[in-house]
Backbone as a chain_set.jsonl record, in Angstrom:
{"seq": "XXXXXXXXXXXXXXXXXXXXXXXXXXXXXXXXXXXXXXXXXXXXXXXXXXXXXXXXXXXXXXXXXXXXXXXXXXXXXXXXXXXXXXXXXXXXXXXXXXXXXXXXXXXXXXXXXXXXXXXXXXXXXXXXXXXXXX", "coords": {"N": [[-29.613, -6.607, 9.918], [-27.612, -4.692, 10.562], [-25.86, -4.919, 8.394], [-27.379, -3.801, 6.403], [-27.468, -1.12, 7.0], [-24.831, -0.061, 7.515], [-23.035, -1.769, 6.344], [-21.561, -3.465, 7.903], [-21.357, -6.444, 9.745], [-23.254, -7.688, 12.547], [-21.734, -9.373, 14.169], [-19.088, -8.564, 13.556], [-19.171, -5.937, 14.549], [-19.621, -6.471, 17.266], [-17.255, -7.791, 17.977], [-15.32, -5.804, 17.446], [-16.16, -3.845, 19.273], [-15.834, -5.202, 21.724], [-13.06, -5.573, 21.69], [-12.19, -2.892, 21.648], [-13.183, -1.936, 24.109], [-11.694, -3.563, 25.807], [-9.154, -2.594, 25.33], [-9.333, 0.053, 26.15], [-9.781, -0.221, 28.848], [-7.486, -1.409, 29.659], [-4.823, -2.092, 31.826], [-1.518, -2.574, 33.133], [-1.78, -4.319, 35.31], [-4.032, -5.732, 34.676], [-3.421, -7.484, 32.641], [-3.55, -10.336, 32.447], [-6.288, -10.701, 32.544], [-7.019, -9.543, 30.129], [-5.884, -11.336, 28.274], [-7.454, -13.599, 28.824], [-9.972, -12.621, 28.101], [-9.594, -12.182, 25.317], [-9.061, -14.789, 24.465], [-11.51, -15.969, 25.153], [-13.206, -14.503, 23.457], [-12.38, -15.478, 20.99], [-13.188, -18.163, 21.179], [-15.937, -17.834, 21.604], [-16.804, -16.784, 19.204], [-16.641, -18.818, 17.424], [-18.78, -20.009, 16.2], [-19.373, -18.608, 13.918], [-18.032, -19.479, 11.505], [-16.166, -19.556, 8.426], [-16.593, -21.036, 5.26], [-14.024, -22.587, 3.394], [-13.101, -22.551, 0.025], [-12.707, -25.584, -1.589], [-11.731, -26.782, 0.68], [-12.148, -29.098, 3.242], [-12.637, -28.512, 5.862], [-13.506, -25.89, 8.247], [-12.855, -22.445, 8.722], [-12.257, -19.97, 11.136], [-12.539, -16.728, 10.671], [-13.491, -14.498, 11.855], [-12.383, -13.494, 14.207], [-10.191, -12.223, 13.275], [-10.87, -10.296, 11.323], [-11.837, -8.085, 12.661], [-9.757, -6.33, 13.22], [-7.734, -6.721, 11.233], [-9.136, -6.585, 8.878], [-9.842, -4.063, 8.154], [-9.211, -1.485, 6.108], [-6.463, 0.691, 6.478], [-6.611, 0.759, 9.243], [-5.759, 1.663, 12.541], [-4.313, 0.631, 15.532], [-4.242, 1.074, 19.103], [-2.927, -0.257, 21.059], [-0.218, -2.146, 22.118], [0.807, 0.302, 21.642], [0.41, 3.093, 19.348], [-0.101, 1.971, 16.121], [0.009, 0.903, 12.691], [-2.227, -1.475, 11.596], [-1.522, -4.448, 9.954], [-2.75, -5.59, 6.77], [-4.076, -8.777, 6.087], [-4.895, -10.167, 3.835], [-3.723, -11.626, 0.875], [-1.14, -11.968, 1.782], [1.638, -14.254, 1.967], [1.015, -17.735, 2.399], [2.811, -19.265, 3.956], [4.173, -17.239, 5.333], [2.14, -16.164, 7.003], [1.512, -18.433, 8.547], [4.017, -18.858, 9.833], [4.251, -16.445, 11.263], [2.039, -16.548, 13.061], [2.72, -18.836, 14.529], [5.07, -17.927, 15.674], [4.064, -15.947, 17.357], [2.669, -17.627, 19.115], [4.803, -18.975, 20.358], [6.005, -16.906, 21.644], [7.982, -15.539, 20.398], [7.392, -13.408, 18.81], [6.308, -10.288, 19.884], [3.425, -9.212, 20.934], [0.784, -8.508, 22.862], [-2.06, -8.919, 22.371], [-2.092, -10.412, 19.976], [-0.545, -12.592, 20.775], [-2.259, -13.771, 22.633], [-4.455, -14.452, 20.997], [-3.256, -16.108, 19.007], [-2.339, -18.095, 20.667], [-4.644, -19.484, 21.242], [-5.153, -20.966, 19.027], [-5.174, -23.951, 17.065], [-2.804, -26.089, 15.304], [-4.04, -26.847, 12.964], [-6.013, -24.847, 12.723], [-4.364, -22.627, 12.301], [-3.15, -23.311, 9.85], [-5.422, -23.339, 8.187], [-6.351, -20.681, 8.436], [-4.143, -19.323, 7.342], [-4.167, -20.355, 4.721], [-6.663, -19.386, 3.854], [-6.386, -16.503, 4.049], [-4.201, -16.104, 2.347], [-5.327, -16.438, -0.094], [-6.934, -14.267, -0.43], [-7.496, -10.882, -1.581]], "CA": [[-29.921, -5.2, 10.017], [-26.407, -3.874, 10.531], [-25.282, -4.907, 7.061], [-28.189, -2.938, 5.557], [-27.255, 0.292, 7.304], [-23.451, 0.408, 7.394], [-22.211, -2.756, 5.677], [-20.813, -4.242, 8.884], [-22.223, -7.406, 10.408], [-23.369, -7.577, 14.001], [-20.593, -10.07, 14.762], [-17.918, -7.69, 13.422], [-19.353, -4.826, 15.493], [-19.449, -7.004, 18.609], [-15.832, -8.064, 18.183], [-14.618, -4.519, 17.526], [-16.524, -3.197, 20.529], [-15.198, -5.893, 22.851], [-11.633, -5.261, 21.658], [-12.008, -1.488, 22.044], [-13.386, -1.838, 25.557], [-10.545, -4.193, 26.453], [-7.986, -1.735, 25.208], [-9.553, 1.251, 26.961], [-9.707, -0.593, 30.252], [-6.239, -2.131, 29.907], [-3.733, -1.626, 32.685], [-0.593, -3.707, 33.289], [-2.284, -5.263, 36.313], [-5.138, -6.503, 34.098], [-2.942, -8.178, 31.449], [-4.089, -11.698, 32.42], [-7.709, -10.602, 32.208], [-7.094, -9.258, 28.697], [-5.643, -12.596, 27.569], [-8.634, -14.449, 29.004], [-11.031, -12.031, 27.284], [-9.309, -12.455, 23.917], [-9.256, -16.222, 24.237], [-12.953, -16.197, 25.198], [-13.791, -13.933, 22.237], [-12.083, -16.418, 19.913], [-14.034, -19.342, 21.356], [-17.338, -17.444, 21.479], [-17.163, -16.472, 17.819], [-16.383, -19.998, 16.595], [-19.999, -20.377, 15.477], [-19.462, -17.884, 12.643], [-16.902, -19.907, 10.689], [-16.305, -19.317, 6.992], [-16.155, -22.17, 4.461], [-12.956, -22.361, 2.428], [-13.31, -23.267, -1.225], [-11.795, -26.704, -1.74], [-11.25, -27.249, 1.978], [-13.217, -29.838, 3.897], [-12.873, -27.943, 7.186], [-13.969, -24.508, 8.313], [-11.889, -21.584, 9.388], [-12.902, -18.844, 11.795], [-11.807, -15.489, 10.386], [-14.143, -13.361, 12.511], [-11.517, -12.885, 15.214], [-9.134, -11.485, 12.563], [-11.367, -9.166, 10.547], [-12.084, -6.922, 13.512], [-8.61, -5.414, 13.101], [-6.98, -6.894, 9.995], [-9.992, -6.443, 7.71], [-10.23, -2.658, 8.005], [-8.114, -0.754, 5.46], [-5.979, 1.876, 7.171], [-6.919, 0.696, 10.669], [-4.656, 1.849, 13.479], [-4.619, 0.2, 16.887], [-3.545, 1.884, 20.101], [-2.418, -1.11, 22.125], [0.271, -1.402, 23.271], [1.16, 1.643, 21.169], [-0.28, 3.374, 18.088], [0.574, 1.372, 14.974], [-0.82, 0.521, 11.553], [-2.495, -2.916, 11.596], [-1.311, -4.946, 8.584], [-3.791, -6.355, 6.104], [-3.641, -10.16, 5.929], [-5.233, -10.641, 2.503], [-2.654, -11.606, -0.109], [0.15, -12.363, 2.356], [1.907, -15.652, 1.629], [0.51, -18.707, 3.37], [3.903, -19.626, 4.861], [4.446, -16.079, 6.192], [1.087, -16.084, 8.017], [1.722, -19.564, 9.46], [5.21, -18.601, 10.648], [3.978, -15.335, 12.178], [1.151, -17.017, 14.129], [3.479, -19.753, 15.385], [6.019, -17.111, 16.439], [3.283, -15.348, 18.452], [2.407, -18.699, 20.082], [6.029, -19.287, 21.091], [6.503, -15.72, 22.326], [9.075, -14.953, 19.613], [6.843, -12.106, 18.405], [5.778, -9.679, 21.102], [2.225, -8.382, 20.888], [-0.106, -9.205, 23.796], [-3.334, -9.375, 21.78], [-1.826, -11.47, 19.014], [-0.091, -13.774, 21.499], [-3.453, -14.388, 23.191], [-5.258, -15.051, 19.926], [-2.503, -17.216, 18.412], [-2.272, -19.158, 21.669], [-5.892, -20.243, 21.252], [-5.3, -21.639, 17.736], [-4.5, -25.234, 16.834], [-2.016, -26.084, 14.067], [-5.005, -26.909, 11.854], [-6.589, -23.505, 12.607], [-3.339, -21.761, 11.704], [-3.019, -23.682, 8.436], [-6.634, -22.912, 7.475], [-6.338, -19.214, 8.363], [-3.099, -18.933, 6.393], [-4.656, -20.677, 3.375], [-7.747, -18.46, 3.537], [-5.913, -15.143, 3.81], [-3.289, -16.058, 1.196], [-6.178, -16.415, -1.296], [-7.677, -12.988, -0.459], [-6.785, -9.736, -2.193]], "C": [[-28.675, -4.341, 9.856], [-25.831, -3.784, 9.126], [-26.08, -4.015, 6.122], [-27.891, -1.462, 5.801], [-25.818, 0.749, 7.093], [-22.531, -0.603, 6.718], [-21.381, -3.618, 6.615], [-21.767, -5.187, 9.6], [-22.238, -7.163, 11.91], [-22.167, -8.207, 14.679], [-19.326, -9.216, 14.691], [-18.005, -6.526, 14.404], [-19.115, -5.294, 16.92], [-17.968, -7.228, 18.922], [-15.057, -6.756, 18.327], [-14.904, -3.821, 18.85], [-15.838, -3.878, 21.708], [-13.701, -5.624, 22.871], [-11.37, -3.828, 22.104], [-12.17, -1.323, 23.551], [-12.222, -2.455, 26.313], [-9.354, -3.256, 26.458], [-8.122, -0.47, 26.049], [-9.337, 0.939, 28.433], [-8.385, -1.265, 30.627], [-5.325, -1.366, 30.859], [-2.784, -2.804, 32.836], [-1.091, -4.748, 34.289], [-3.386, -6.162, 35.748], [-4.724, -7.308, 32.869], [-3.519, -9.594, 31.346], [-5.56, -11.683, 32.047], [-7.891, -10.345, 30.716], [-6.883, -10.538, 27.897], [-6.846, -13.518, 27.66], [-9.774, -13.934, 28.132], [-10.817, -12.343, 25.804], [-9.503, -13.932, 23.586], [-10.746, -16.558, 24.22], [-13.622, -15.667, 23.93], [-13.561, -14.86, 21.048], [-12.972, -17.65, 19.98], [-15.5, -18.993, 21.104], [-17.742, -17.19, 20.037], [-16.938, -17.653, 16.883], [-17.605, -20.405, 15.774], [-20.099, -19.693, 14.118], [-18.263, -18.198, 11.763], [-17.213, -19.695, 9.208], [-15.807, -20.545, 6.244], [-15.047, -21.747, 3.508], [-13.268, -23.166, 1.177], [-12.27, -24.379, -1.331], [-11.245, -27.243, -0.431], [-12.406, -27.931, 2.69], [-13.555, -29.268, 5.262], [-13.452, -26.545, 7.1], [-12.903, -23.713, 9.035], [-12.626, -20.371, 9.944], [-12.08, -17.589, 11.562], [-12.39, -14.297, 11.133], [-13.257, -12.718, 13.572], [-10.4, -12.065, 14.567], [-9.662, -10.213, 11.902], [-11.629, -7.916, 11.362], [-10.976, -5.888, 13.43], [-7.974, -5.487, 11.716], [-7.827, -6.723, 8.736], [-10.411, -5.009, 7.437], [-9.077, -1.896, 7.359], [-7.744, 0.514, 6.237], [-6.201, 1.884, 8.664], [-5.657, 0.86, 11.509], [-5.134, 1.427, 14.856], [-3.791, 1.028, 17.864], [-2.987, 1.053, 21.233], [-1.341, -2.024, 21.582], [0.777, -0.005, 22.908], [0.414, 1.869, 19.865], [0.545, 2.784, 16.939], [-0.449, 1.027, 13.908], [-0.996, -0.997, 11.572], [-2.346, -3.424, 10.163], [-2.533, -5.692, 8.05], [-3.257, -7.768, 5.87], [-3.873, -10.688, 4.515], [-4.069, -10.504, 1.541], [-1.275, -11.897, 0.448], [0.387, -13.834, 2.006], [1.447, -16.56, 2.773], [1.589, -19.044, 4.407], [4.21, -18.482, 5.823], [3.424, -16.002, 7.337], [1.25, -17.213, 9.032], [2.897, -19.298, 10.396], [4.964, -17.494, 11.665], [3.107, -15.797, 13.342], [1.879, -17.97, 15.082], [4.501, -18.998, 16.228], [5.305, -16.395, 17.585], [2.997, -16.403, 19.529], [3.62, -18.968, 20.965], [6.573, -18.097, 21.871], [7.67, -15.068, 21.604], [8.68, -13.599, 19.03], [6.111, -11.558, 19.605], [4.617, -8.734, 20.789], [1.179, -9.093, 21.72], [-1.402, -9.719, 23.18], [-3.105, -10.543, 20.836], [-1.306, -12.738, 19.704], [-1.284, -14.522, 22.102], [-4.289, -15.098, 22.141], [-4.537, -16.265, 19.346], [-2.415, -18.393, 19.381], [-3.517, -20.018, 21.71], [-6.088, -21.065, 19.977], [-4.558, -22.972, 17.715], [-3.655, -25.11, 15.565], [-2.933, -26.115, 12.854], [-5.647, -25.538, 11.634], [-5.618, -22.56, 11.902], [-3.204, -22.046, 10.22], [-4.222, -23.19, 7.631], [-6.714, -21.391, 7.362], [-5.328, -18.733, 7.333], [-3.548, -19.196, 4.955], [-5.737, -19.693, 2.945], [-7.212, -17.077, 3.174], [-4.928, -15.043, 2.636], [-4.067, -15.996, -0.118], [-6.953, -15.111, -1.448], [-6.843, -11.918, -1.134], [-6.977, -8.511, -1.341]], "O": [[-28.681, -3.371, 9.099], [-25.37, -2.724, 8.704], [-25.53, -3.516, 5.14], [-28.048, -0.642, 4.897], [-25.593, 1.831, 6.551], [-21.348, -0.317, 6.535], [-20.572, -4.424, 6.155], [-22.855, -4.786, 10.014], [-21.349, -6.517, 12.463], [-21.634, -7.659, 15.644], [-18.57, -9.152, 15.66], [-17.005, -6.17, 15.026], [-18.475, -4.591, 17.703], [-17.497, -6.889, 20.007], [-14.231, -6.618, 19.229], [-13.998, -3.271, 19.476], [-15.316, -3.203, 22.595], [-13.119, -5.461, 23.944], [-10.429, -3.576, 22.856], [-11.371, -0.64, 24.191], [-11.805, -1.933, 27.347], [-8.639, -3.137, 27.453], [-7.135, 0.022, 26.597], [-8.774, 1.746, 29.172], [-8.187, -1.648, 31.781], [-5.093, -0.167, 30.709], [-3.214, -3.947, 32.68], [-0.839, -5.94, 34.116], [-3.642, -7.238, 36.289], [-5.587, -7.771, 32.123], [-3.935, -10.008, 30.264], [-6.028, -12.555, 31.315], [-8.82, -10.874, 30.105], [-7.619, -10.801, 26.946], [-7.217, -14.152, 26.673], [-10.468, -14.724, 27.493], [-11.76, -12.728, 25.112], [-10.052, -14.273, 22.538], [-11.199, -17.336, 23.38], [-14.513, -16.318, 23.386], [-14.436, -15.012, 20.197], [-13.455, -18.128, 18.953], [-16.222, -19.76, 20.468], [-18.908, -17.363, 19.684], [-17.037, -17.499, 15.666], [-17.466, -21.081, 14.755], [-20.84, -20.157, 13.252], [-17.556, -17.291, 11.323], [-18.374, -19.66, 8.8], [-14.726, -21.053, 6.543], [-15.118, -20.685, 2.891], [-13.655, -24.331, 1.263], [-11.075, -24.127, -1.176], [-10.359, -28.097, -0.45], [-13.516, -27.4, 2.734], [-14.647, -29.509, 5.775], [-13.836, -26.076, 6.029], [-12.149, -24.243, 9.851], [-13.511, -19.817, 9.293], [-11.037, -17.404, 12.189], [-11.843, -13.197, 11.057], [-13.366, -11.517, 13.815], [-9.733, -11.289, 15.251], [-8.996, -9.178, 11.913], [-11.643, -6.81, 10.822], [-11.235, -4.692, 13.559], [-7.704, -4.459, 11.094], [-7.284, -6.717, 7.631], [-11.252, -4.767, 6.572], [-8.053, -1.681, 8.008], [-8.613, 1.305, 6.603], [-6.001, 2.915, 9.305], [-4.621, 0.265, 11.216], [-6.218, 1.811, 15.297], [-2.77, 1.607, 17.495], [-2.609, 1.599, 22.269], [-1.607, -2.665, 20.565], [1.134, 0.776, 23.79], [-0.164, 0.928, 19.321], [1.737, 3.065, 16.808], [-1.636, 0.878, 14.198], [-0.006, -1.728, 11.565], [-2.976, -2.889, 9.251], [-3.254, -6.345, 8.805], [-2.098, -7.932, 5.491], [-3.136, -11.555, 4.047], [-3.493, -9.427, 1.394], [-0.325, -12.059, -0.318], [-0.567, -14.576, 1.775], [1.491, -16.189, 3.946], [1.303, -19.1, 5.603], [4.478, -18.721, 7.001], [3.793, -15.801, 8.494], [1.139, -16.987, 10.237], [2.788, -19.49, 11.608], [5.417, -17.589, 12.806], [3.4, -15.475, 14.494], [1.676, -17.916, 16.295], [4.772, -19.379, 17.367], [5.871, -16.248, 18.668], [3.073, -16.105, 20.721], [3.486, -19.165, 22.172], [7.497, -18.249, 22.67], [8.287, -14.143, 22.134], [9.534, -12.747, 18.787], [5.373, -12.283, 20.273], [4.833, -7.579, 20.42], [0.723, -10.172, 21.341], [-1.8, -10.853, 23.447], [-3.825, -11.54, 20.88], [-1.604, -13.845, 19.256], [-1.323, -15.752, 22.086], [-4.774, -16.207, 22.365], [-5.134, -17.332, 19.206], [-2.417, -19.55, 18.961], [-3.464, -21.162, 22.163], [-7.08, -21.784, 19.854], [-3.467, -23.104, 18.269], [-3.779, -24.128, 14.834], [-2.645, -25.487, 11.835], [-5.81, -25.108, 10.492], [-6.007, -21.794, 11.02], [-3.149, -21.118, 9.414], [-4.062, -22.683, 6.521], [-7.1, -20.865, 6.318], [-5.622, -17.838, 6.54], [-3.337, -18.363, 4.073], [-5.733, -19.219, 1.809], [-7.544, -16.539, 2.118], [-4.839, -13.994, 2.0], [-3.535, -15.555, -1.137], [-7.565, -14.876, -2.49], [-5.623, -12.044, -1.242], [-6.465, -7.441, -1.673]]}, "num_chains": 1, "name": "protein.A"}
């Protein structure tokens, strides 16, 4: 139904809404709760995986498109900034960035929570998928 009216799937709307509510309700005291919510959102949306051409596995991009799939999207947590588009980035760059978030070398609470829930295989598949996008 949603795709017929506005072109956005129900899953994308659900993810965006849950992220927006998390960000509105965010306070420093609730940081741990935010990480748990983001990790849960990643696990809960695993059912909507996308097949990669030529790849025997599946990759879950639904947790990424909520922010990185919207041209010109600006996030307000922890400050207002332009969210980068992932499509067309090099595979190695995406892998290195996600691993840096996992290790805490890159500082962004939402991305650290999401990257922390990914396996090395997930990271490789996400990087391969987005490097093939335009």
